[in-house]
C-alpha positions in Angstrom: -2.4 -19.5 -12.9 -3.0 -16.7 -15.7 0.0 -15.2 -17.6 1.1 -12.0 -16.4 2.7 -9.0 -18.2 4.6 -6.5 -15.7 6.1 -3.4 -17.1 9.1 -1.8 -15.4 9.8 1.7 -15.4 13.3 3.0 -16.5 14.0 3.4 -12.6 13.0 0.0 -11.8 15.0 -1.3 -14.5 18.2 0.7 -13.7 17.5 -0.6 -9.6 17.3 -4.3 -11.3 20.6 -3.8 -13.3 22.3 -2.0 -10.2 21.5 -5.1 -7.9 23.1 -7.7 -10.5 26.1 -5.4 -11.1 26.6 -5.0 -7.1 25.6 -8.7 -6.6 23.5 -7.3 -3.7 21.4 -10.3 -2.3 19.5 -8.7 0.1 18.6 -5.8 -2.3 17.5 -8.6 -4.9 15.0 -10.1 -2.2 13.7 -6.8 -1.7 13.0 -6.0 -5.2 11.7 -9.7 -6.0 9.2 -9.2 -3.1 7.8 -6.0 -4.5 7.4 -7.7 -7.9 5.6 -10.6 -6.4 3.2 -8.2 -4.7 2.3 -6.8 -8.2 2.0 -10.2 -9.9 -0.2 -11.5 -7.1 -2.7 -8.9 -7.1 -5.4 -9.0 -4.4 -7.5 -12.2 -4.9 -11.4 -12.0 -3.3 -12.0 -8.7 -4.9 -15.0 -9.8 -7.6 -14.3 -6.6 -9.5 -10.3 -7.1 -9.5 -7.7 -4.8 -7.8 -8.2 -1.6 -9.7 -11.8 -1.3 -8.5 -10.4 -2.3 -5.0 -8.2 0.7 -4.9 -10.8 3.2 -5.8 -13.1 4.8 -3.3 -15.8 2.6 -1.5 -18.9 2.2 -3.5 -17.3 2.4 -7.0 -16.5 -0.9 -8.1 
């Protein structure tokens, strides 16, 4: 698996910090599920996820 870099917005960083402070397991699981979706990408698209998100015929 290739190395990945994820950039968190200020809001996402504050959310992660709040989860840790509150020890909110359910919210931590939701947050991690969202992060994993960002990491996984969209396999099967020859041009990659950005091209797949655009209008049909452009990628």
